[in-house]
Structures are given as C-alpha cells and as structure tokens.
N, C-alpha and C positions, 0 to 999 in steps of 0.2 A: 723930636727926631730921635732916631736910634743912634746909640754910640758907635760911631764909625771911625774912632782914632785907631790907629793901628800902632799900639805900643811895641809891637814886635814886628820886625821887617819881614818875617817869615810866615805871616798869615796867608792862608790859602785864597784862592779866587772864589771858592764857595761862600766864604762870609761876605764878600763884596757884593755877590748876586743877592744874597739875603738882605743886605741892607738895602739895595736898589729897589728891591719888589716892596719893602716896607715903606719906603718913601712914597712910591707910586700911589700905594693902598691910601695913605695920608692925604694925598692930593685929591685923590677921588672923592674921599669922604667929605673934605672940605668944600668941594664943589658942590655937592649935593645938598649940604648944610645951607649954602650960601643961596641956590636957586632950587628951592623945593619944588616948584611947579613944573620945572622942565623935564620931569620923568614922565608926567601926565599930559604932555603937550598933544593938542589935537593931531591926529596922522595928517601927512601931506597928501592932498587929493591925487597927486601925480603917482604917488607910492601905492600901486594896486595891491601888493603883497601885505601892506599895512593894513589897507581897508578890509581885505578877506579875512585878516586875522581878527579884526574887531567885529566883524559881522557873525563870525563864528562863535564868539564868547557870549554865553548865555548864563544866566542865573542857574544855580544847581536846583534840579528839579522841575525846570520849566522847558525841557527839551520837546520838541514837537508840538507844544500849546501855545497859541497866541493870546495876548490879553484880552483882545476883543471878542473872542469865540466863546460862546456859551457853552456850558457843560452840558452832555446828552442827556435827554429825557427820557422817561419810562416808555413814551410813545415810539421814540426813535428807536428804543431797543427791541420793541414789540414789532416795529417795522423790518427792523434788520433781522429779526428771528423769523418771521414770516416769509421774508424773501429768502432765507436759506431752506426753509423746509418745505416750500412750493405753495404754502396757502395763499400766498399774495396772488399767484396766478389764479387759483380757484375763486378769489374774491373778486378779481377782475372778470373772470367769465360769468360770475353769477350776477354782476353788475350789468354786462353787456346783455345777458338773457333777461334781466328785469327790465332793461330798456325796450326791449324788442317785445316780450310777451306779457309784462306785467307784473305785479308782486305776488309773493307767495299768500296762498289763501287755503284755507281747511276744506275738506271735501263736504263737511257738515254746513257750509255756506251755501252749498248749491244741491241740495237734496232733489230738485227736479231733474237733475241729469244724472247724479252719482247714486241716488237712491239714499234710502234711510236704513237703520238696523234689520227692519224686517225684511226689506228688498234684498239686502246683502245676505241674509241667513237663507231665504228662498234661492238665491243665486249659488250658494255654496251647496245646496242639496242637488240642485240641477247639475252642477259641475261634477260632484261625485258620482252622480249615477251615469254621466256620459264620458268623462274623461277618466281613464285608469292611471295612465303614465305620461310624464312629459320629460323625455331625457335629450340633452344636446351633446354631440360627439364632434367636436370640430365644426364644421357648417352643416352639419347634418342634424336634423331635429326630428326625433322619433316621437309619434304621437299614439299612444295606445288607447283605442275608445272602445265602446260598446254600443255605439249608434250607427247612424248612416252617413257619417261624416265623409267627405271627400277631401281632396287636397285643399288647403285653405286659399282663399283668392284675397287679394289686395283691396282694402277698404279704405274709403275716404269719407269721412264725416265732415259735414259742413260745419265750420267753425271750431273744430276740434283738431289739435296737432300733438302728435308724439314727440316731445321735445327730446327727451333722454330717458334711460333706465338706470336704476340704482340697485346695489347690493349690498345688504347689512352684514353684520358680524356672523350672524346665523346662517348666511349663504339664501337668504329669502330676497327675491327680486320685488322691485316696485317700480312704477312708471310715473313720470312726469309728464302731465297732459297740460297743453296750453289751452285756455278757453277764450274765444273772442266775443265781441258785444254782440254779434249776431245770434248767440245762444240766448233764448229767452229765460227769463228769472235766474239768471246766473252773472255774478260779476266777473269781469274779464281778469284774467291772471293765470298763475301756475299752480296747478293742484298735485299733490303726491297720493297716487291712488294704489291699491293693492287688487290682487285677484279677488273676484266676487263682487267687484264694484259694478253698478250698472252705467251703461252709457245711452241714457234716454231709455224709453220703453222697448225698443227693439234689439238693444244690444246688451251684453254683459260680458265681463273680463273673465276669462277661464284659465289664462296663464300668462306669464311675464318671463322672458328672457332677454338676454343680452341685445338690446337694440330692436327688439320685437315685441309687441303686445297680441296675443292671441285673443280673439273675441268670438263668442256665439252668436250670430246676428241672424235673426229669425230661422233658428234652427240649422242654420249653415256655420261651416267654420270659415273665419277670415282672420286677416291680421294687419296690424298697423306697424310702420317701421320708422325710425329715426330718418334724419336726412344722410347720415354717414354710414348707415347699416347697408349690409350685404343681404341680398335675398337668400335664404338658406334652401337647402335641399330637404323636401319634406318626405318623410316616410311613415306612412299610415299602416297601422298595425290594428287589425279588428280582433276583438276578443270578445267571447259570447259573455253575457251578463247571466247565464243560467246554467245550473249544473244540476244533476240528478244524483241522488242517494239510493241505492238498492240496498234494502236490508234482506238477510236471509236469516230466518229463525228455524232452528232445528229442536224438535221436542221429542221426547223419550216417549215410547209407546209400550204397551204390554209385548206386542209380537216383536218389536226389535230388542226388548230385555230377554224374552225366551230365546230367540235366536243367539244372542250374545251369550247366554248362559251354556246353550247347547255346543257353541263353539269352543268355549273355555273347558268343558268336560272332554270333547274329543282330543283338544291339545294336551291336557293333562293324561289321557288315556295313551296317547302316542309317546308321551315322554316316559311313562311306565313301561311300555314295551320295550323302549329302546335300551331301558337299565338293565332288564331282565335279559336281553341278548348279550350284553357286555359281559354280564357275569358268566 
C-alpha cells in the first residue's frame, strides 16, 4: 500500500488523488491474479456485439481463406485465364460444332473427294488460267477472269456443307467443310481445305473469302455459303488472256546513208553562207 500518511496538514488534494488511483490499480491486479480465467470467459450469447467481435478475430495471414478450401491448381488458373482472353468461348463453340459435324480430319483421309497432290496441281493451273483477280470491297466481290464465266450461282452439294471460313496470319483464307456419311469413301467429319482442292470430279475450289467459297463447277462459276453469311454483290470483269507485240525494225541502207550525207552537206553549206553574210 502506498504511504498515505499526511505528516503535514498542508498537503494538496493532488496527492490524495494519486494515492486513490494507486490503491485502485492494486485491487484490480489482485482480482486478476485471484481469478485468471475470468478475462477469457465465453461471451454471453445475448451480447451480440461480443459475438461479432469474436467472429471477426482471425489468425494473422488467414484473412479470406478457410481451412477446408483447397489451394487453386494449375488447371483452375488455366481455366480462369481462358475465360479472360475468350478462348473458353472458342472451345465451347468447337465442342458444339464437333457434336454436330463430327471430329477434325485431314483432307488426305478423303482423296476421293478432295483429290491428291496431282489433282490439286492441275486445279491450280486451271485456276491461274481462268481467274486473274479476286477482291472484296465491303459487300462487293470483284472477279476478274479470262473465260466465259457469268455471275456465280448458289450451289448445293449432297453431303457437303460449308461450316465456316478462317483467315491466317498471312491473310490467306481457308474453308471448313463438313462431310456426312452419304459421301462414299470418306469418313464423316470436318475438313480444313484451301483453294485448288477438289470437290469430287465435277468441282474445284477457285477461291475462299469471308463466309463464301467459290467453285468452278463443270466450267461454270458457283459458290457455297455459311449459314450466317450474306449474299455478296458480284461484279464480273472480263480480261483478255491474249496480247500482241508488234515489233518494228529499221535497217540502214545505202540510199538512206547517201541521203543523210547529202542533207548534212547542204546544212553545212547554209551555215557557211550565213557566216559570210554576217561578216
């Protein structure tokens, strides 16, 4: 206990207050030593503020993570990344097309329809001989050719459907064609083909643009379209595949050389006469 004797009657009230506070502190300390569990007693369920305070107390570094929740795996991170960059939607569309049209296959698995290397080389020579230029300007498609092509007509081939068109980094278009079981000697599925591919013995691909594939069908120009494509405005430009070179050769003869010499002499004579007059 603090010394609270007052040897002098003039002690101020401040010392009385200090002595009282010191005594109160000693009493609180003695109570905590006597009942140590009273400071961590369970909160009263009726006291909502105490319950809220206990629920908010978490161990350091465990905020936002429950003990039973597993850590995210690499597959979860890849799924989250694909959802952000849009590849998840492309995967879903590809799976839907696969369920509808079948798996991806190589054109080499169906040479009876798309032809082999020799057929494609022949198709390339035919295309270069007929088609000079293929250009798109909005909805207008300009076809410059050297043959008797007219405006292309819409073509439907049994068991063959143009699913979509794709463009690569070099700006080259390709076509995704779905083949059904009705086509003989070909497994059903989706094939990625380019220009100069055959479509049976009667047709060959001469060009691919956005949503449309141009086909030379028995000497006539035709086209296949995807389901969501719009019919373009065709503009046909004919260009002659022939040109003439006319050469003109001029040879020097004796008569020409004599005439040239005579003209030079007359010119020199006139020049001498002019000089003599000036003098």
